[in-house]
Short mmCIF file of the C-alpha atoms (twelve columns), coordinates in Angstrom:
data_MODEL
# 
_entry.id   MODEL 
# 
loop_
_atom_site.group_PDB 
_atom_site.id 
_atom_site.type_symbol 
_atom_site.label_atom_id 
_atom_site.label_alt_id 
_atom_site.label_comp_id 
_atom_site.label_asym_id 
_atom_site.label_seq_id 
_atom_site.Cartn_x 
_atom_site.Cartn_y 
_atom_site.Cartn_z 
_atom_site.pdbx_PDB_model_num 
ATOM 1   C CA . MET A 1   73.033 -30.076 15.360 1 
ATOM 2   C CA . ASN A 2   72.422 -29.441 19.101 1 
ATOM 3   C CA . ALA A 3   69.137 -28.154 20.608 1 
ATOM 4   C CA . VAL A 4   70.254 -24.539 20.627 1 
ATOM 5   C CA . ASP A 5   71.318 -24.614 16.955 1 
ATOM 6   C CA . ARG A 6   68.000 -26.202 16.058 1 
ATOM 7   C CA . LEU A 7   66.078 -23.455 17.871 1 
ATOM 8   C CA . VAL A 8   68.061 -20.672 16.248 1 
ATOM 9   C CA . ALA A 9   67.525 -22.234 12.860 1 
ATOM 10  C CA . ARG A 10  63.780 -22.123 13.317 1 
ATOM 11  C CA . LEU A 11  63.595 -18.410 14.414 1 
ATOM 12  C CA . PRO A 12  63.625 -16.922 10.950 1 
ATOM 13  C CA . LEU A 13  60.691 -19.131 9.930  1 
ATOM 14  C CA . VAL A 14  58.635 -17.861 12.918 1 
ATOM 15  C CA . GLY A 15  59.667 -14.270 12.150 1 
ATOM 16  C CA . ASP A 16  58.692 -14.696 8.492  1 
ATOM 17  C CA . ARG A 17  55.138 -15.702 9.451  1 
ATOM 18  C CA . VAL A 18  54.828 -12.725 11.870 1 
ATOM 19  C CA . ASP A 19  56.336 -10.184 9.471  1 
ATOM 20  C CA . LYS A 20  53.616 -10.896 6.825  1 
ATOM 21  C CA . SER A 21  50.848 -9.634  9.129  1 
ATOM 22  C CA . PRO A 22  49.440 -6.169  8.334  1 
ATOM 23  C CA . VAL A 23  50.050 -3.630  11.092 1 
ATOM 24  C CA . VAL A 24  47.746 -0.983  12.621 1 
ATOM 25  C CA . SER A 25  49.616 1.468   14.756 1 
ATOM 26  C CA . VAL A 26  47.741 2.792   17.826 1 
ATOM 27  C CA . VAL A 27  48.873 6.180   19.259 1 
ATOM 28  C CA . ARG A 28  47.517 7.128   22.755 1 
ATOM 29  C CA . LEU A 29  46.581 10.817  22.957 1 
ATOM 30  C CA . HIS A 30  45.620 11.112  26.652 1 
ATOM 31  C CA . GLY A 31  45.478 14.256  28.778 1 
ATOM 32  C CA . VAL A 32  45.021 17.988  28.708 1 
ATOM 33  C CA . ILE A 33  46.430 19.693  25.601 1 
ATOM 34  C CA . THR A 34  49.061 22.192  26.821 1 
ATOM 35  C CA . PRO A 35  52.337 23.714  25.509 1 
ATOM 36  C CA . THR A 36  53.830 23.572  28.986 1 
ATOM 37  C CA . PRO A 37  53.404 20.051  30.504 1 
ATOM 38  C CA . SER A 38  54.340 19.600  34.123 1 
ATOM 39  C CA . PRO A 39  57.559 17.704  34.724 1 
ATOM 40  C CA . VAL A 40  55.635 15.223  36.896 1 
ATOM 41  C CA . ASN A 41  52.377 14.999  34.876 1 
ATOM 42  C CA . ARG A 42  51.755 11.709  33.257 1 
ATOM 43  C CA . GLY A 43  48.999 12.904  30.956 1 
ATOM 44  C CA . SER A 44  49.352 15.897  28.663 1 
ATOM 45  C CA . ILE A 45  49.444 16.510  24.918 1 
ATOM 46  C CA . SER A 46  51.515 18.797  22.781 1 
ATOM 47  C CA . LEU A 47  53.311 18.589  19.494 1 
ATOM 48  C CA . ASN A 48  56.558 18.102  21.390 1 
ATOM 49  C CA . THR A 49  55.274 15.284  23.506 1 
ATOM 50  C CA . VAL A 50  53.584 13.291  20.746 1 
ATOM 51  C CA . GLU A 51  55.897 13.908  17.761 1 
ATOM 52  C CA . SER A 52  58.040 10.797  18.449 1 
ATOM 53  C CA . ALA A 53  55.047 8.563   18.864 1 
ATOM 54  C CA . LEU A 54  53.418 9.787   15.650 1 
ATOM 55  C CA . THR A 55  56.673 9.409   13.676 1 
ATOM 56  C CA . LYS A 56  57.058 5.903   15.076 1 
ATOM 57  C CA . ALA A 57  53.495 4.930   14.386 1 
ATOM 58  C CA . PHE A 58  53.595 6.014   10.748 1 
ATOM 59  C CA . SER A 59  56.953 4.416   10.179 1 
ATOM 60  C CA . GLN A 60  55.910 0.803   10.821 1 
ATOM 61  C CA . GLU A 61  56.431 -1.720  8.071  1 
ATOM 62  C CA . ARG A 62  53.352 -3.279  6.452  1 
ATOM 63  C CA . LEU A 63  51.346 -0.366  7.885  1 
ATOM 64  C CA . VAL A 64  47.649 -0.379  6.775  1 
ATOM 65  C CA . ALA A 65  46.202 2.230   9.131  1 
ATOM 66  C CA . VAL A 66  46.876 4.427   12.163 1 
ATOM 67  C CA . ALA A 67  44.509 4.506   15.078 1 
ATOM 68  C CA . LEU A 68  44.302 7.414   17.521 1 
ATOM 69  C CA . ALA A 69  43.103 6.487   20.993 1 
ATOM 70  C CA . ILE A 70  41.930 9.861   22.333 1 
ATOM 71  C CA . ASN A 71  40.948 10.731  25.833 1 
ATOM 72  C CA . SER A 72  41.176 14.542  26.245 1 
ATOM 73  C CA . PRO A 73  38.968 17.339  27.689 1 
ATOM 74  C CA . GLY A 74  40.784 19.824  25.411 1 
ATOM 75  C CA . GLY A 75  43.205 22.677  26.143 1 
ATOM 76  C CA . ALA A 76  45.421 24.964  24.115 1 
ATOM 77  C CA . PRO A 77  43.957 25.625  20.605 1 
ATOM 78  C CA . THR A 78  47.364 26.133  18.902 1 
ATOM 79  C CA . GLN A 79  48.731 22.780  20.139 1 
ATOM 80  C CA . SER A 80  45.486 21.076  19.084 1 
ATOM 81  C CA . ALA A 81  45.912 22.513  15.569 1 
ATOM 82  C CA . LEU A 82  49.710 21.690  15.355 1 
ATOM 83  C CA . VAL A 83  49.136 18.024  16.370 1 
ATOM 84  C CA . ALA A 84  46.190 17.621  13.944 1 
ATOM 85  C CA . GLU A 85  48.207 19.164  11.129 1 
ATOM 86  C CA . ARG A 86  51.094 16.842  11.805 1 
ATOM 87  C CA . ILE A 87  48.785 13.860  11.745 1 
ATOM 88  C CA . ARG A 88  47.395 14.902  8.369  1 
ATOM 89  C CA . GLU A 89  50.906 15.558  7.036  1 
ATOM 90  C CA . LEU A 90  52.078 12.089  7.961  1 
ATOM 91  C CA . ALA A 91  48.926 10.413  6.740  1 
ATOM 92  C CA . SER A 92  49.265 12.082  3.376  1 
ATOM 93  C CA . LYS A 93  52.888 11.202  3.152  1 
ATOM 94  C CA . LYS A 94  52.396 7.506   4.070  1 
ATOM 95  C CA . LYS A 95  49.045 7.254   2.212  1 
ATOM 96  C CA . VAL A 96  47.296 5.303   5.005  1 
ATOM 97  C CA . PRO A 97  43.896 5.970   6.677  1 
ATOM 98  C CA . VAL A 98  43.653 7.378   10.190 1 
ATOM 99  C CA . LEU A 99  40.953 6.273   12.564 1 
ATOM 100 C CA . ALA A 100 40.074 8.128   15.810 1 
ATOM 101 C CA . PHE A 101 38.586 6.406   18.800 1 
ATOM 102 C CA . CYS A 102 36.883 8.449   21.577 1 
ATOM 103 C CA . GLU A 103 37.376 7.060   25.027 1 
ATOM 104 C CA . ASP A 104 35.967 8.741   28.223 1 
ATOM 105 C CA . VAL A 105 35.919 12.269  26.788 1 
ATOM 106 C CA . VAL A 106 36.922 13.807  23.458 1 
ATOM 107 C CA . ALA A 107 35.895 17.439  23.853 1 
ATOM 108 C CA . SER A 108 36.982 20.866  22.632 1 
ATOM 109 C CA . GLY A 109 40.680 20.533  21.600 1 
ATOM 110 C CA . GLY A 110 40.290 16.724  21.961 1 
ATOM 111 C CA . TYR A 111 37.656 16.775  19.245 1 
ATOM 112 C CA . TRP A 112 39.904 18.959  17.108 1 
ATOM 113 C CA . LEU A 113 42.443 16.092  17.284 1 
ATOM 114 C CA . ALA A 114 39.822 13.527  16.376 1 
ATOM 115 C CA . CYS A 115 38.907 15.530  13.282 1 
ATOM 116 C CA . ALA A 116 42.372 14.876  11.976 1 
ATOM 117 C CA . ALA A 117 41.208 11.290  11.345 1 
ATOM 118 C CA . ASP A 118 39.430 10.050  8.264  1 
ATOM 119 C CA . GLU A 119 36.905 8.207   10.411 1 
ATOM 120 C CA . ILE A 120 35.879 8.775   14.087 1 
ATOM 121 C CA . TYR A 121 34.390 6.141   16.459 1 
ATOM 122 C CA . ALA A 122 33.199 6.410   20.040 1 
ATOM 123 C CA . HIS A 123 32.052 4.183   22.841 1 
ATOM 124 C CA . ARG A 124 28.288 4.647   23.396 1 
ATOM 125 C CA . THR A 125 29.084 6.241   26.757 1 
ATOM 126 C CA . SER A 126 31.889 8.579   25.563 1 
ATOM 127 C CA . LEU A 127 31.438 12.349  25.896 1 
ATOM 128 C CA . VAL A 128 32.025 14.043  22.572 1 
ATOM 129 C CA . GLY A 129 31.828 17.642  21.254 1 
ATOM 130 C CA . SER A 130 32.290 20.949  23.092 1 
ATOM 131 C CA . ILE A 131 33.030 22.713  19.843 1 
ATOM 132 C CA . GLY A 132 33.711 26.135  21.485 1 
ATOM 133 C CA . VAL A 133 36.277 28.252  23.200 1 
ATOM 134 C CA . ILE A 134 36.616 28.959  26.880 1 
ATOM 135 C CA . SER A 135 38.899 31.218  29.051 1 
ATOM 136 C CA . ALA A 136 39.047 31.153  32.780 1 
ATOM 137 C CA . GLY A 137 40.872 32.956  35.485 1 
ATOM 138 C CA . PHE A 138 40.559 34.657  38.938 1 
ATOM 139 C CA . GLY A 139 40.076 38.218  40.057 1 
ATOM 140 C CA . LEU A 140 42.478 38.828  42.914 1 
ATOM 141 C CA . ASN A 141 42.331 42.619  43.308 1 
ATOM 142 C CA . GLY A 142 40.189 42.374  46.422 1 
ATOM 143 C CA . LEU A 143 42.652 39.977  48.037 1 
ATOM 144 C CA . LEU A 144 45.532 42.432  47.541 1 
ATOM 145 C CA . GLU A 145 43.466 45.226  49.144 1 
ATOM 146 C CA . ARG A 146 42.674 43.064  52.091 1 
ATOM 147 C CA . PHE A 147 46.330 42.562  52.899 1 
ATOM 148 C CA . GLY A 148 47.328 46.080  52.066 1 
ATOM 149 C CA . VAL A 149 49.426 45.082  49.088 1 
ATOM 150 C CA . GLU A 150 49.832 47.503  46.161 1 
ATOM 151 C CA . ARG A 151 50.602 46.060  42.680 1 
ATOM 152 C CA . ARG A 152 52.852 48.146  40.495 1 
ATOM 153 C CA . VAL A 153 53.013 47.490  36.755 1 
ATOM 154 C CA . TYR A 154 54.650 49.768  34.217 1 
ATOM 155 C CA . THR A 155 54.117 49.462  30.469 1 
ATOM 156 C CA . ALA A 156 54.965 51.146  27.172 1 
ATOM 157 C CA . GLY A 157 51.880 50.846  25.088 1 
ATOM 158 C CA . SER A 158 48.315 51.580  26.147 1 
ATOM 159 C CA . ARG A 159 47.102 47.988  25.469 1 
ATOM 160 C CA . LYS A 160 50.042 46.145  26.797 1 
ATOM 161 C CA . LEU A 161 48.252 45.140  30.065 1 
ATOM 162 C CA . ARG A 162 44.897 43.507  29.713 1 
ATOM 163 C CA . LEU A 163 42.838 41.323  32.112 1 
ATOM 164 C CA . ASP A 164 45.424 41.619  34.881 1 
ATOM 165 C CA . PRO A 165 43.902 39.395  37.671 1 
ATOM 166 C CA . PHE A 166 45.240 41.752  40.275 1 
ATOM 167 C CA . ARG A 167 43.296 44.774  38.812 1 
ATOM 168 C CA . PRO A 168 39.596 45.423  38.485 1 
ATOM 169 C CA . GLU A 169 38.127 43.992  35.243 1 
ATOM 170 C CA . LYS A 170 37.505 46.415  32.439 1 
ATOM 171 C CA . ALA A 171 34.647 46.023  30.003 1 
ATOM 172 C CA . GLU A 172 36.873 46.914  26.965 1 
ATOM 173 C CA . ASP A 173 39.281 44.101  27.993 1 
ATOM 174 C CA . VAL A 174 36.423 41.668  28.144 1 
ATOM 175 C CA . ARG A 175 35.214 42.728  24.658 1 
ATOM 176 C CA . TRP A 176 38.723 42.219  23.333 1 
ATOM 177 C CA . LEU A 177 38.877 38.686  24.799 1 
ATOM 178 C CA . GLU A 178 35.433 37.831  23.380 1 
ATOM 179 C CA . GLY A 179 36.689 38.974  19.926 1 
ATOM 180 C CA . LEU A 180 39.634 36.630  20.172 1 
ATOM 181 C CA . GLN A 181 37.367 33.776  21.247 1 
ATOM 182 C CA . ALA A 182 35.015 34.427  18.306 1 
ATOM 183 C CA . GLU A 183 37.901 34.224  15.872 1 
ATOM 184 C CA . LEU A 184 39.302 30.983  17.365 1 
ATOM 185 C CA . HIS A 185 35.739 29.599  17.458 1 
ATOM 186 C CA . GLY A 186 35.369 30.302  13.801 1 
ATOM 187 C CA . GLN A 187 38.608 28.514  12.966 1 
ATOM 188 C CA . PHE A 188 37.425 25.552  14.995 1 
ATOM 189 C CA . VAL A 189 34.079 25.412  13.166 1 
ATOM 190 C CA . ASP A 190 35.873 25.720  9.788  1 
ATOM 191 C CA . TRP A 191 38.101 22.762  10.711 1 
ATOM 192 C CA . VAL A 192 35.201 20.613  11.746 1 
ATOM 193 C CA . ARG A 193 33.282 21.428  8.615  1 
ATOM 194 C CA . GLN A 194 36.379 20.781  6.481  1 
ATOM 195 C CA . ARG A 195 36.891 17.367  7.992  1 
ATOM 196 C CA . ARG A 196 33.306 16.152  8.578  1 
ATOM 197 C CA . GLY A 197 31.569 17.894  5.567  1 
ATOM 198 C CA . ASN A 198 28.152 16.592  4.695  1 
ATOM 199 C CA . LEU A 199 28.302 13.948  7.573  1 
ATOM 200 C CA . LEU A 200 27.102 16.639  10.042 1 
ATOM 201 C CA . SER A 201 23.372 16.324  10.406 1 
ATOM 202 C CA . ALA A 202 22.302 19.035  12.876 1 
ATOM 203 C CA . PRO A 203 21.941 22.842  12.677 1 
ATOM 204 C CA . ALA A 204 25.129 24.844  13.172 1 
ATOM 205 C CA . ASP A 205 23.786 26.604  16.231 1 
ATOM 206 C CA . GLU A 206 23.354 23.281  17.951 1 
ATOM 207 C CA . LEU A 207 26.614 21.639  16.781 1 
ATOM 208 C CA . PHE A 208 28.837 24.543  17.478 1 
ATOM 209 C CA . SER A 209 27.272 25.783  20.707 1 
ATOM 210 C CA . GLY A 210 29.877 24.090  22.991 1 
ATOM 211 C CA . GLU A 211 27.446 21.384  23.879 1 
ATOM 212 C CA . VAL A 212 28.686 17.842  24.692 1 
ATOM 213 C CA . TRP A 213 26.885 14.581  23.747 1 
ATOM 214 C CA . ILE A 214 27.252 10.905  24.590 1 
ATOM 215 C CA . GLY A 215 28.717 8.745   21.851 1 
ATOM 216 C CA . ALA A 216 25.438 7.358   20.654 1 
ATOM 217 C CA . THR A 217 23.950 10.819  20.135 1 
ATOM 218 C CA . ALA A 218 27.245 12.149  18.638 1 
ATOM 219 C CA . ALA A 219 26.828 9.366   15.941 1 
ATOM 220 C CA . GLU A 220 23.312 10.583  15.157 1 
ATOM 221 C CA . LEU A 221 24.581 14.152  14.803 1 
ATOM 222 C CA . GLY A 222 27.377 13.099  12.475 1 
ATOM 223 C CA . LEU A 223 30.150 14.030  14.885 1 
ATOM 224 C CA . VAL A 224 31.312 10.412  14.828 1 
ATOM 225 C CA . ASP A 225 30.997 7.642   12.234 1 
ATOM 226 C CA . GLY A 226 29.952 4.867   14.465 1 
ATOM 227 C CA . ILE A 227 30.144 3.052   17.828 1 
ATOM 228 C CA . GLY A 228 33.014 0.704   18.579 1 
ATOM 229 C CA . SER A 229 36.318 0.114   20.254 1 
ATOM 230 C CA . VAL A 230 39.786 0.015   18.691 1 
ATOM 231 C CA . ARG A 231 39.969 -3.733  18.593 1 
ATOM 232 C CA . ASP A 232 36.418 -4.269  17.375 1 
ATOM 233 C CA . ILE A 233 36.739 -1.837  14.500 1 
ATOM 234 C CA . VAL A 234 40.247 -2.797  13.496 1 
ATOM 235 C CA . THR A 235 39.342 -6.491  13.529 1 
ATOM 236 C CA . MET A 236 36.330 -5.731  11.305 1 
ATOM 237 C CA . LYS A 237 38.114 -3.355  8.863  1 
ATOM 238 C CA . PHE A 238 41.555 -5.020  8.784  1 
ATOM 239 C CA . PRO A 239 41.294 -8.749  9.374  1 
ATOM 240 C CA . GLY A 240 44.487 -10.333 10.666 1 
ATOM 241 C CA . ALA A 241 46.066 -7.016  11.448 1 
ATOM 242 C CA . VAL A 242 48.470 -6.729  14.407 1 
ATOM 243 C CA . LEU A 243 48.047 -3.794  16.731 1 
ATOM 244 C CA . VAL A 244 51.320 -2.004  17.589 1 
ATOM 245 C CA . PHE A 245 51.165 0.653   20.285 1 
ATOM 246 C CA . ALA A 246 53.252 3.883   20.147 1 
ATOM 247 C CA . GLU A 247 53.331 5.709   23.476 1 
ATOM 248 C CA . PRO A 248 53.994 9.519   23.569 1 
ATOM 249 C CA . ARG A 249 57.009 10.723  25.478 1 
ATOM 250 C CA . ARG A 250 56.332 11.335  29.149 1 
ATOM 251 C CA . PRO A 251 58.121 14.045  31.264 1 
ATOM 252 C CA . LEU A 252 61.373 12.835  32.884 1 
ATOM 253 C CA . LEU A 253 60.067 12.821  36.485 1 
ATOM 254 C CA . ALA A 254 56.963 10.993  35.455 1 
ATOM 255 C CA . ARG A 255 59.143 8.344   33.758 1 
ATOM 256 C CA . LEU A 256 61.047 7.998   36.990 1 
ATOM 257 C CA . GLY A 257 57.949 7.712   39.028 1 
ATOM 258 C CA . VAL A 258 58.788 10.874  40.958 1 
ATOM 259 C CA . GLY A 259 55.868 12.850  42.359 1 
ATOM 260 C CA . ALA A 260 55.424 16.516  43.248 1 
ATOM 261 C CA . THR A 261 56.129 15.776  46.933 1 
ATOM 262 C CA . VAL A 262 59.820 15.296  46.282 1 
ATOM 263 C CA . LEU A 263 60.447 18.285  44.055 1 
ATOM 264 C CA . GLY A 264 63.323 20.418  45.266 1 
ATOM 265 C CA . SER A 265 61.863 23.789  46.264 1 
ATOM 266 C CA . PRO A 266 58.618 25.089  47.726 1 
ATOM 267 C CA . ALA A 267 58.038 27.070  44.550 1 
ATOM 268 C CA . GLU A 268 58.312 23.960  42.488 1 
ATOM 269 C CA . ARG A 269 55.871 22.147  44.700 1 
ATOM 270 C CA . LEU A 270 53.512 25.045  44.493 1 
ATOM 271 C CA . LEU A 271 53.661 25.213  40.719 1 
ATOM 272 C CA . ALA A 272 53.106 21.442  40.507 1 
ATOM 273 C CA . ALA A 273 50.056 21.774  42.824 1 
ATOM 274 C CA . VAL A 274 48.642 24.651  40.760 1 
ATOM 275 C CA . ASP A 275 49.093 22.594  37.530 1 
ATOM 276 C CA . ALA A 276 47.347 19.635  39.034 1 
ATOM 277 C CA . VAL A 277 44.407 21.846  40.121 1 
ATOM 278 C CA . GLU A 278 44.085 23.359  36.722 1 
ATOM 279 C CA . GLN A 279 44.116 20.021  34.978 1 
ATOM 280 C CA . ARG A 280 41.743 18.548  37.433 1 
ATOM 281 C CA . ALA A 281 39.372 21.523  36.776 1 
ATOM 282 C CA . THR A 282 39.522 20.858  33.030 1 
ATOM 283 C CA . TRP A 283 38.548 17.251  33.474 1 
ATOM 284 C CA . SER A 284 35.815 18.061  36.094 1 
ATOM 285 C CA . ARG A 285 33.878 20.206  33.589 1 
ATOM 286 C CA . PHE A 286 32.802 16.830  32.118 1 
ATOM 287 C CA . GLY A 287 32.083 15.122  35.415 1 
ATOM 288 C CA . LEU A 288 35.368 13.166  35.418 1 
# 
């Protein structure tokens, strides 16, 4: 038997030893939560972008747990709920625990995702919370008047047009928006209570005010179960386990390393710039 044959003969033995190790899958959920990710953005979360990673993570052989490494300032409530529901569906099907790990910031929709886990951990410096709802926009009616531009909109239905940024704001439209926000906030609160239950240790008006806390304080309030990193907690809870990372799908241009500067048309470059500004603004609310 030559040297190559001897090496090949030994490979199954090495593989057998590796294959007996328990596996903890790690899914990275990084970025703003949005149903319409930019084709060049490297960090966004939606059910479409994370489905393949979640499926892969929960399909590993010898799986003993799934870890969610979350770094998100929040975003779209529906996508937050859809991703969280998918995580719970897979966890129930595979009958494995899910652990969430807060990195720089896990706020708003990011915390909605974290609550899909059975246990939540944070770094002592993480920013956690922001259990609330926010809407933001611009009033551009004065800009149009300045340049002598008249906006023309035609509708069938008296309530079809609300909060048009090119028209003066109406009090009734603001009240309508506040009603929607209150309903969404109520659903968010119900979800947190469902998942965290008696672990929460502060009054509701404090926990659900939209406030953000560092990891150590979040642990005291019951928003997280403890302080620690993925490797520290996994090593402690699952000795000998191997970490297997599952990366969400990135947009095509991001995978190719193509930036907004080489997009084809001026309109595309403008949209990419606006998207970058909006995402930057979402992160900047937390000083990041």
